[in-house]
C-alpha positions in Angstrom: 41.2 245.8 177.5 42.5 243.8 180.5 43.8 240.3 179.8 41.5 239.2 182.6 38.3 240.6 181.1 37.0 237.3 179.8 37.4 235.6 183.2 36.2 238.7 185.0 33.1 238.8 182.9 32.4 235.2 183.9 32.8 236.2 187.6 30.6 239.3 187.2 27.8 237.5 185.3 27.2 234.3 187.3 23.6 234.0 186.1 24.3 234.2 182.4 22.7 231.1 180.8 25.2 228.7 179.2 24.4 225.9 176.8 25.9 223.1 178.9 22.9 220.8 178.3 23.3 221.1 174.6 26.9 220.1 175.0 25.9 216.9 176.9 26.5 218.0 180.5 24.1 217.2 183.3 23.0 219.9 185.8 25.1 218.5 188.6 28.2 218.3 186.3 27.8 221.9 185.4 27.4 222.9 189.0 30.6 221.0 189.9 32.5 222.9 187.3 31.3 226.1 188.9 32.5 224.8 192.3 35.9 223.9 190.9 36.4 227.4 189.4 34.6 229.4 192.0 32.6 231.0 189.2 30.8 230.1 186.1 33.1 228.9 183.3 33.9 231.0 180.3 32.5 229.6 177.1 35.9 228.1 176.2 36.2 226.5 179.6 32.8 225.1 179.2 33.8 223.6 175.8 36.8 221.9 177.5 34.9 220.4 180.4 32.0 219.3 178.2 34.2 217.2 176.0 36.7 216.0 178.6 33.8 214.9 180.9 31.9 213.2 178.2 31.4 209.5 178.5 33.8 208.8 175.6 36.7 210.7 177.2 36.2 210.4 181.0 34.8 206.9 181.4 32.6 208.3 184.1 30.1 205.4 184.1 32.7 202.7 183.7 35.6 203.7 185.9 34.3 202.0 189.0 34.2 198.7 187.2 37.3 199.0 185.0 39.4 199.3 188.1 39.2 195.5 188.4 41.6 195.2 185.4 44.2 196.7 187.8 43.2 195.1 191.1 42.9 191.7 189.6 45.8 192.0 187.1 48.1 189.0 187.0 51.8 189.5 187.5 53.5 190.0 184.1 57.2 190.4 183.4 56.3 191.4 179.9 54.1 194.5 180.8 56.1 197.7 180.3 53.2 200.2 180.1 49.7 199.5 181.2 46.4 201.2 181.4 46.3 205.0 181.5 48.5 205.8 178.6 47.6 206.1 174.9 48.3 202.4 174.4 49.8 199.5 176.3 53.4 198.3 175.7 54.7 194.8 176.3 58.2 193.3 176.1 58.5 190.8 173.3 62.2 189.9 173.7 65.5 190.7 172.0 65.2 194.3 173.1 61.9 194.9 171.3 58.5 196.0 172.5 55.1 195.9 170.9 52.3 198.5 171.6 48.7 197.8 170.7 45.2 199.0 171.3 41.7 198.7 170.0 39.1 201.5 170.0 35.6 202.1 168.7 34.3 204.5 166.0 30.7 203.2 166.0 28.4 206.2 165.7 30.5 208.2 163.2 30.6 205.1 161.0 26.8 205.0 160.9 26.4 208.7 160.1 29.1 208.8 157.4 30.4 205.2 156.9 33.5 206.0 154.8 34.9 208.8 156.9 33.7 207.4 160.2 35.6 204.1 159.6 38.6 205.8 157.9 39.2 208.2 160.8 38.7 205.3 163.2 41.8 203.7 161.7 43.7 207.1 161.6 42.9 207.7 165.3 44.1 204.3 166.5 47.3 204.6 164.4 48.1 207.9 166.1 47.7 206.3 169.5 50.4 203.9 168.6 52.6 206.6 167.1 52.3 208.6 170.3 54.0 205.7 172.3 57.2 206.2 170.2 56.4 203.2 167.9 56.2 202.6 164.2 52.7 201.3 163.3 53.1 198.0 161.5 49.6 196.6 161.1 45.9 197.1 161.6 42.9 194.9 162.3 39.2 195.6 162.5 36.3 194.0 164.3 33.0 194.9 162.4 29.4 194.2 163.2 26.4 195.1 161.1 22.6 194.4 161.1 21.2 191.6 159.1 23.2 191.1 155.9 20.1 191.5 153.7 18.9 194.7 155.4 18.9 198.0 153.4 20.7 199.7 156.2 23.5 197.2 156.1 23.9 197.6 152.3 24.3 201.3 152.9 26.8 201.1 155.8 29.0 198.0 155.2 30.4 199.0 151.7 31.3 202.5 153.0 32.9 201.2 156.2 35.0 198.6 154.3 36.0 201.2 151.7 37.0 203.7 154.5 39.1 201.1 156.3 40.7 200.0 153.0 41.4 203.5 151.7 43.0 204.8 154.9 45.0 201.7 155.7 46.2 201.0 152.2 47.3 204.6 151.8 49.3 204.4 155.0 50.9 201.2 153.7 49.8 199.2 156.7 48.7 195.6 156.2 45.3 194.6 157.6 46.0 191.2 159.0 42.8 190.1 160.7 39.6 190.8 162.4 35.9 189.9 162.3 32.8 190.6 160.2 29.6 189.7 162.0 25.9 190.2 161.2 23.1 190.3 163.6 19.7 192.1 163.6 20.6 193.8 166.9 23.1 196.0 165.1 20.7 197.5 162.7 21.1 201.3 162.9 24.1 200.9 165.2 27.0 199.1 163.6 30.2 198.4 165.5 33.5 199.5 164.0 36.3 198.6 166.3 39.8 199.4 165.0 43.1 197.9 166.3 46.7 198.9 165.5 50.0 197.4 166.6 53.4 199.1 166.5 57.0 198.1 167.2 59.7 200.0 169.1 62.9 199.4 171.1 61.8 198.9 174.7 64.1 201.7 175.9 62.5 204.3 173.6 58.9 204.5 174.9 57.3 207.9 174.8 54.7 209.1 177.2 52.0 211.9 177.2 53.6 214.3 179.7 54.6 217.9 179.8 57.5 218.3 182.3 60.0 221.2 182.5 58.8 224.8 182.8 60.0 226.7 179.8 59.7 223.8 177.4 57.7 224.6 174.3 54.4 223.2 173.3 54.3 222.4 169.5 51.2 221.6 167.5 52.1 219.8 164.3 50.4 218.0 161.5 47.2 219.1 159.7 45.5 222.4 160.2 42.5 222.6 162.5 39.1 222.8 160.7 35.4 222.6 161.5 35.1 218.9 161.0 34.5 216.8 164.0 33.6 219.6 166.4 32.2 218.0 169.5 32.4 214.6 167.9 33.3 212.8 171.2 30.4 214.3 173.2 27.8 214.5 170.4 28.3 211.1 168.7 29.8 208.8 171.3 28.1 210.0 174.5 24.5 210.1 173.7 21.7 207.8 172.6 21.7 207.3 168.9 18.4 207.9 167.1 17.4 208.4 163.5 17.7 212.2 163.6 21.4 211.7 164.3 21.9 212.0 160.6 21.7 215.7 161.4 25.0 215.3 163.3 26.9 214.6 160.1 29.2 217.7 160.6 30.5 216.1 163.8 32.2 213.3 161.8 35.9 213.9 161.2 37.4 213.9 157.7 40.6 212.0 157.2 43.7 212.6 155.1 45.8 209.4 155.1 48.6 211.0 153.1 49.2 213.6 155.8 49.1 210.8 158.3 51.8 208.9 156.4 54.0 212.0 156.5 53.2 212.4 160.2 54.3 208.8 160.9 57.7 209.2 159.2 58.1 212.7 160.7 57.4 211.4 164.3 59.8 208.5 163.9 62.6 210.8 162.8 61.8 213.2 165.7 62.1 210.2 168.1 65.4 209.1 166.5 66.8 212.6 166.9 65.7 212.6 170.6 64.0 216.0 170.4 60.7 215.0 172.0 60.1 215.3 175.8 56.5 214.3 175.7 53.9 213.7 173.0 50.1 213.3 172.6 48.0 212.7 169.6 44.9 214.8 169.0 41.9 212.5 168.8 38.7 212.8 170.8 38.4 216.3 172.2 41.3 217.6 170.1 43.3 220.5 171.6 41.2 220.3 174.8 42.4 216.7 175.5 46.0 217.2 174.4 46.6 220.3 176.5 44.8 219.2 179.7 46.3 215.7 179.7 49.8 216.8 178.9 49.7 219.5 181.5 48.1 217.3 184.2 50.8 214.6 183.7 53.7 217.1 183.7 54.8 219.9 186.0 51.2 221.0 186.3 50.8 224.0 184.1 50.8 225.3 180.5 50.2 228.6 178.7 48.7 228.4 175.2 47.9 231.2 172.7 45.0 229.8 170.6 45.6 232.5 168.0 48.7 230.6 167.0 46.8 227.4 166.2 46.9 227.0 162.3 43.4 227.0 160.9 41.8 225.7 157.7 38.8 227.9 158.5 39.8 231.4 159.8 36.2 232.0 161.1 36.5 229.4 163.9 35.9 230.7 167.3 38.1 229.5 170.2 35.4 227.2 171.5 35.3 225.5 168.1 39.1 225.2 168.0 39.1 223.6 171.4 36.4 221.1 170.4 37.5 220.3 166.8 38.5 216.7 166.2 40.3 217.4 162.9 42.5 214.5 162.1 46.3 214.0 161.6 47.4 216.3 164.4 49.9 215.8 167.2 51.2 217.9 170.1 54.7 217.7 171.4 56.7 219.1 174.3 60.2 220.2 173.2 63.1 221.9 175.0 64.0 225.4 173.7 67.4 224.0 172.7 65.8 221.4 170.5 63.1 223.6 168.8 65.3 224.3 165.8 66.0 220.7 165.1 62.4 219.7 165.7 61.2 222.3 163.2 63.8 221.3 160.6 62.6 217.7 160.7 59.0 218.7 160.4 59.9 221.0 157.4 61.8 218.1 155.8 58.5 216.0 155.8 56.3 218.9 154.8 54.5 218.7 158.1 53.3 222.1 159.4 54.5 222.8 163.0 53.8 225.8 165.2 54.9 226.7 168.8 51.6 227.6 170.5 52.6 227.7 174.1 54.9 226.9 177.0 55.1 224.6 179.9 54.8 226.2 183.4 54.7 225.1 187.0 51.7 227.2 188.0 49.3 224.3 188.2 47.0 226.2 185.8 46.2 225.7 182.1 45.9 229.3 180.8 44.8 230.0 177.2 44.5 233.4 175.5 42.6 234.6 172.5 43.0 238.1 171.0 44.9 239.2 174.1 42.2 237.9 176.6 42.5 235.1 179.0 39.7 232.8 178.0 40.8 229.7 179.9 42.2 229.5 183.4 41.7 226.1 185.0 43.5 223.4 187.0 44.2 220.9 184.1 43.8 217.8 186.2 40.2 218.7 187.0 39.4 218.3 183.3 41.7 215.4 182.5 41.6 213.2 185.6 38.9 214.5 188.0 35.7 214.2 186.0 32.6 212.8 187.5 32.5 209.2 188.6 29.1 207.5 188.6 28.2 204.3 190.5 25.2 203.8 188.3 22.5 201.4 189.5 22.3 198.1 187.9 20.2 195.0 188.1 19.7 191.8 186.1 17.3 192.3 183.1 13.7 191.5 183.9 13.6 188.8 181.2 17.0 187.3 181.9 15.8 184.2 183.7 13.2 183.4 181.1 15.8 183.9 178.3 18.2 181.5 180.0 15.3 179.0 180.6 14.4 179.0 176.9 17.3 176.8 175.8 17.8 175.3 172.4 17.0 171.8 173.6 13.4 172.2 172.5 14.5 173.0 168.9 14.1 170.2 166.4 17.4 168.5 165.5 18.2 168.3 161.8 17.7 165.0 160.0 20.2 166.0 157.2 23.5 166.9 158.7 25.0 167.5 155.3 22.5 170.1 154.5 22.9 171.7 157.9 26.6 172.0 157.3 26.1 173.7 153.9 23.5 176.0 155.4 25.9 177.2 158.1 28.9 177.4 155.8 27.0 179.6 153.4 25.6 181.9 156.0 26.8 185.5 156.2 28.6 185.0 159.6 30.4 181.7 158.6 30.8 182.3 154.9 34.1 183.5 153.4 34.9 187.2 154.2 37.1 187.4 151.1 34.6 189.9 149.6 35.7 192.2 152.5 39.3 191.3 153.1 40.3 191.4 149.4 39.7 195.1 149.5 42.5 195.4 152.2 46.2 194.9 151.5 47.2 192.1 153.8 50.8 191.9 152.6 52.1 195.4 152.1 55.6 196.0 153.6 56.3 192.2 153.1 56.3 191.3 156.8 53.0 189.5 157.0 53.5 185.9 157.9 49.8 185.0 158.5 46.7 186.9 157.7 43.0 186.3 157.1 41.5 183.7 156.9 44.1 182.4 159.4 43.0 182.3 163.0 45.3 185.1 163.9 47.5 187.5 162.0 51.3 187.2 162.4 54.2 189.6 161.6 57.9 189.1 161.5 59.7 191.7 163.6 63.2 192.2 162.1 62.2 193.4 158.7 59.3 195.4 160.0 61.6 198.1 161.4 64.2 199.6 159.0 67.7 199.0 160.3 66.6 196.6 162.9 69.0 193.9 164.2 68.0 190.5 162.8 65.7 188.4 164.9 63.5 185.4 164.1 60.8 186.7 166.5 57.2 187.5 165.5 54.0 188.7 167.0 50.5 187.3 166.5 47.2 189.1 167.0 43.6 188.0 167.2 40.3 189.8 168.0 37.1 188.0 169.0 33.7 188.6 170.6 30.2 187.0 170.6 27.3 189.3 171.4 24.8 186.4 171.6 26.9 184.6 174.2 27.2 187.9 176.2 23.4 188.4 176.0 22.8 185.0 177.5 25.5 185.5 180.2 27.7 188.6 180.1 30.1 187.2 182.6 30.7 184.0 180.7 30.4 185.8 177.3 33.3 188.1 178.0 35.4 185.2 179.2 34.6 183.3 176.0 35.6 186.3 173.9 39.0 186.3 175.6 39.3 182.5 175.5 38.7 182.5 171.7 41.2 185.2 171.0 43.7 183.6 173.3 43.2 180.2 171.6 43.4 181.8 168.1 46.9 183.2 169.0 48.0 179.8 170.4 46.9 177.7 167.4 49.5 179.6 165.3 52.2 178.6 167.8 52.5 182.0 169.5 52.4 182.5 173.3 49.6 184.9 174.4 51.0 187.8 176.3 48.5 190.6 176.8 45.0 191.9 176.2 43.3 195.0 174.8 39.5 195.3 174.7 36.7 197.4 173.3 33.5 197.1 175.4 30.4 197.9 173.3 27.2 198.4 175.2 23.9 200.3 175.3 23.1 203.2 177.6 24.8 203.3 181.0 21.7 205.1 182.3 19.8 201.8 181.8 20.3 199.6 184.9 19.9 196.5 182.9 22.7 197.6 180.5 24.9 198.4 183.4 24.3 195.0 184.9 25.5 193.5 181.5 28.5 195.8 181.6 29.5 195.1 185.2 29.2 191.4 184.7 31.2 191.5 181.5 34.0 193.5 183.1 34.0 191.2 186.1 34.2 188.1 183.9 37.0 189.5 181.7 39.1 190.6 184.7 38.7 187.2 186.4 39.6 185.4 183.1 42.7 187.6 182.5 43.9 186.7 186.0 43.4 183.0 185.5 45.0 183.0 182.0 47.9 185.3 183.2 47.4 187.9 180.5 47.0 191.6 181.7 44.7 194.2 180.2 46.9 196.9 178.8 44.2 199.3 177.7 41.2 199.7 175.5 38.0 201.5 175.1 34.4 201.6 176.4 31.7 202.5 173.9 28.3 203.2 175.5 25.0 204.4 174.1 25.0 201.8 171.3 21.3 201.7 170.9 18.5 203.2 168.8 15.9 204.7 170.9 15.4 202.3 173.9 16.6 199.2 172.0 20.2 198.4 172.9 22.6 196.1 170.9 23.6 192.8 172.4 26.4 193.5 174.9 29.5 193.0 172.8 32.9 192.9 174.5 35.5 192.6 171.8 38.8 191.3 173.0 42.2 191.5 171.3 45.1 189.3 172.3 48.8 189.8 171.4 51.2 186.9 171.5 54.9 186.3 170.6 56.6 183.5 168.8 60.3 182.9 169.0 60.7 182.0 165.4 58.2 182.8 162.7 59.5 179.8 160.7 57.8 177.6 163.4 54.4 179.1 162.9 51.6 176.6 162.3 49.7 177.1 159.0 45.9 177.0 159.1 43.9 173.9 158.2 44.9 170.7 156.4 48.2 171.4 154.6 48.9 168.0 152.9 47.4 164.6 152.4 48.4 161.6 154.6 48.3 163.5 157.9 46.5 162.3 161.0 43.6 164.5 162.1 43.2 165.1 165.8 40.6 166.8 168.0 42.1 168.4 171.1 39.7 169.2 174.0 36.3 168.0 175.3 33.0 168.2 173.4 29.8 168.8 175.4 26.2 169.3 174.3 26.4 173.2 174.2 24.1 175.0 171.8 23.0 178.1 173.6 23.8 181.2 171.4 25.2 178.9 168.7 25.3 179.6 165.0 23.1 176.6 164.4 20.3 178.0 166.7 20.8 181.5 165.2 21.0 180.6 161.5 18.6 177.6 161.2 16.0 178.6 163.8 16.6 182.3 164.5 16.7 181.4 168.2 18.5 183.0 171.1 18.1 181.4 174.5 19.6 179.1 177.1 23.2 179.4 178.4 26.4 179.8 176.4 29.1 177.2 176.3 31.1 176.7 179.5 34.2 178.9 179.8 36.8 176.4 181.1 39.9 178.6 181.5 42.2 176.0 182.9 41.4 173.9 179.9 42.2 176.9 177.7 45.6 177.3 179.4 46.4 173.6 179.0 45.4 173.6 175.3 47.5 176.7 174.6 50.5 175.1 176.4 50.1 172.0 174.1 49.8 174.1 171.0 52.7 176.4 171.6 55.1 173.6 172.7 54.0 171.4 169.8 54.7 174.2 167.4 58.1 174.9 168.8 59.0 171.2 168.6 57.7 171.0 165.0 55.0 168.5 165.7 52.1 170.3 164.0 51.5 170.5 160.3 48.3 172.5 160.5 45.8 173.7 163.1 42.5 175.5 163.4 40.5 176.5 166.5 36.9 175.3 167.1 34.4 178.1 167.7 31.3 179.2 165.7 29.8 176.3 163.9 31.8 173.7 165.9 33.7 170.8 164.5 31.7 170.6 161.3 32.7 174.1 160.2 36.3 173.7 161.4 36.6 170.6 159.3 35.2 172.3 156.3 37.4 175.4 156.7 40.4 173.2 157.2 39.7 171.4 153.9 39.3 174.7 152.1 42.6 176.1 153.4 44.7 174.2 150.9 42.0 172.2 149.0 42.9 169.0 150.9 40.0 166.8 151.9 39.8 164.3 154.8 38.1 161.2 156.0 37.2 161.1 159.7 35.1 159.2 162.2 33.4 161.0 165.0 34.6 160.1 168.5 31.1 160.1 170.1 27.8 158.5 169.2 25.7 161.7 168.8 26.8 163.0 165.4 24.8 166.2 165.7 26.5 167.1 169.1 29.9 166.1 167.9 29.6 168.2 164.7 27.8 171.4 165.7 28.3 171.9 169.5 30.3 175.1 170.2 32.2 173.9 173.3 35.2 176.0 174.0 38.9 175.0 174.7 39.1 172.9 171.5 41.3 172.8 168.4 41.7 170.7 165.3 45.2 169.8 164.4 47.0 167.6 161.8 50.3 165.8 162.3 52.6 163.5 160.5 51.9 159.9 161.6 55.3 159.6 163.2 54.6 162.7 165.4 51.4 161.3 166.8 52.8 159.6 169.9 54.8 162.7 170.9 51.7 164.9 170.6 49.6 162.4 172.5 52.2 162.4 175.3 52.2 166.2 175.4 48.4 166.3 175.6 48.5 163.8 178.5 51.0 165.8 180.4 48.8 168.9 180.2 45.6 166.9 180.7 44.2 167.8 177.3 41.8 165.2 175.8 43.2 164.0 172.4 40.9 162.1 169.9 42.2 160.7 166.7 39.6 161.4 163.9 41.1 160.1 160.7 43.4 161.2 157.8 43.7 164.1 155.4 43.5 163.4 151.7 41.1 163.1 148.8 38.8 165.7 147.3 35.9 165.6 149.8 35.1 166.1 153.4 33.9 162.7 154.5 32.5 162.0 158.0 32.0 158.2 158.0 28.4 157.2 158.0 27.2 160.9 158.4 28.1 163.1 155.4 30.2 163.4 152.3 30.7 166.8 150.6 33.2 167.5 147.8 35.7 170.2 148.7 34.7 172.2 145.6 31.1 172.2 146.7 32.2 173.5 150.1 34.2 176.2 148.4 31.3 177.3 146.1 28.9 177.6 149.1 31.4 179.2 151.3 32.7 181.7 148.8 29.3 182.9 147.5 27.9 184.0 150.9 28.7 187.7 150.8 28.9 188.2 147.0 25.4 186.8 146.7 24.2 189.7 148.9 26.5 192.6 148.1 27.3 191.8 144.5 
C-alpha cells in the first residue's frame, strides 16, 4: 500500500461526506480548509483543523478586538515576553523574572466539577512550566449561581475540592482569588485559574521547533480517551442542559504525575537539553505539533503509532484530539537525546521520540505506514478564520442605565444594613473555601487570603537561588454587575481594583493578565459588551502603564439564549523590593490613626447594597478615575517603602462600612471613627473607586499627609484604632465579635 494512499483517497473522493459540523466547524470554514489543501481533508486533518480553529484555540471572534492590547500597549521596560506565547514574562529585578497567566475551565467544571476544576489548575501550571519556570503559586477566580440554589450546592463543593486536591498535591500555595455568587451564573459557573512561576530572566523557554533533524519528544502521561474534543465541544458551543452528555469530553487529572513532570522539566532546563517546548492542553497533540512547527523552521514529521497510549483502541483522529493531561512536547537535538531520556527516566516520566523537525514547510503524520496528515502547519496554528462579528448596544441598555438605584429606599438602620451585607455570601468570609487550600506550603507565602493580594518572597521560592529581599504580589478582580451596566467602565474598574489591591500591600503593579468571560459571540449584543470591555481594558492599561501579557477569552457562557453578565476578570502582578516592608491588612494595633484616602461620591449602581438588600441592578457603575488610581498607588507604594503604614485595606464592594468591618476583623482590633461627610449612608456604602483605608502611627501622620498632597490624593482623618467594637460616632456601634460571628457564618450556614 502506498504511503500516499490516505491523502490520495481524499483527493479521489472529493464528495465524501465528512462530519465537520459535528466537530463544530461552519460550512465556510470547511470550504476554506479544502481550498488550503486543494482537496478535502483526511479525517485526521479534519480533526486538527476543527480543534485548532475552534473558538477556544483560535480566538476567531475576538482577534480583531484583542489587537488593541498590542496597539495601545504602554511602554514597559519590565516586559520580556508578551502576548502570543504560553504565558507572559516580566523582569522583576535582581536577574529574576516572573511568568503568570489566567485561563478559564468553565464548561468542564459544570459538567464534572471536581475534574473540570482540577484540570483547569493542571493546565495553567503547565503553561507556566513551558516558559522555563518553576510554578510557585496558584490563584482562582470563581463565580457561581445564587448560593442557595441546588445547582450551586452541586457545583461549588466539587470545584473547590478539585482545586484543593490538585494544587495541594502539587505543593503549590493558593494565595488568593475570588468567590462570587450571582443568579446569572446558574448553570454556567466561571472557574478561572491563575498560576505564577519564577525563573532567571536569561533562561526563558519558547514554543518553537527550529533545526531540521532535531527530535520531537512526547513526554509525561500516556494519551487516553479523556478530553477528546474538549476544546471544541465544551468551550466553543452554547451550553445547554443536555451538555451533561458531553461528560467524556472532560479531562481527568493526575497531580502526582504533574509533580514529577515539574521536577523533570526543571532538571531538563538546568541541563540545557531543550531547544523548544510546548505543553499539551487544549487540542493536545494537534496544538503542540502545529504550533511548534509553525514557529520553528516550518516542518515536522510525526509517527502517530509511536504515541504512548492508555487505550490501544484509539484511532489517529482521537489521538490528535485527546486532551489527556500531564503531557509535554519538547524539541531536542540528536546529541542531547540520551541526556534528555536519562533525566526523564530518573523522574519516572515516560518519554518517546515521535518525530523529527524538517524544513519542508509541511506537517506530515503517518499511521500504519500511511500519510494521514500533510498540511502547512501555520494554516492550522495561525491562519484560522477571523470574524468581524456584528455588534450593537443591547436593546434594553438605555433603560437599564436609566433605572438607577436613586429610587430605592435608603435604610433607616445603618447598623442592620452593615450586618446584612457583611453576612451575605459575596461579602461574608470565604474561609469555608480557602481553608481547603494550603496557602503556606513551601514556606514562601508572605500574604494570602483574606489579604487584598497574595505575596511571595522570591529567594527561598527557588532552590539554590541567590538571596534577595524581593517579592511578588498578585490580585485578581472582576465585577459582572458593573460590566453589565457599562462594559467599558466595568472592565476598567476590574483592572483598577486588582491594581489597587496590589498597591495596598506596598507592591508596585507591573503587568496584567486577563480572562474575558462572555456569552455567545454570535449574539451582536454580547459582542458589543465584549468589544467595549476590551476597549476599556486596553485604554486603562495604557493610562496605568501596565501591559497585558496574555490571557484567555471564554465565549458561549450561557444557557440557551440567556448569557451570563459580561465578566472580565483581571489579574495584576506587582513587585516589592523588600517583603519585610509589606503592609499587613487591616487594623494591626490599637492607638493608630485611621485615614481614608481618595474621594467618595454618591455611586450605588451595581453596588452590593442594591444587589443584596433590593435585588436591583440598574443605573451606572462607579466612575473609573484612572489618574486617581495612579496617584493612590504611588502614595501607597512610597508610604510602604518609607515605613509609614501600619495597615491598609482597599475600598470596593460594600464601601467604607465593609472595609472598616474587615479591618477590625483582621486582628480583632476595633476602632472609633467619625465620618468626613454629612450623608452617613453615602459615606458608608458608596462604592466609589480609587480609595483605600490605612492606619498609621500618630507621628507618621504628617509625612503621609504631605505625600498625599504631593500626589493630589484626598486624605481624611477618621479616628483611632482600639477597643472591642466598630464605632461610627452617632451612626452605629457593633462589637467586633458580633461582626466576626455574622461574617464567619455566611457560607457555613448554606453549605454546612
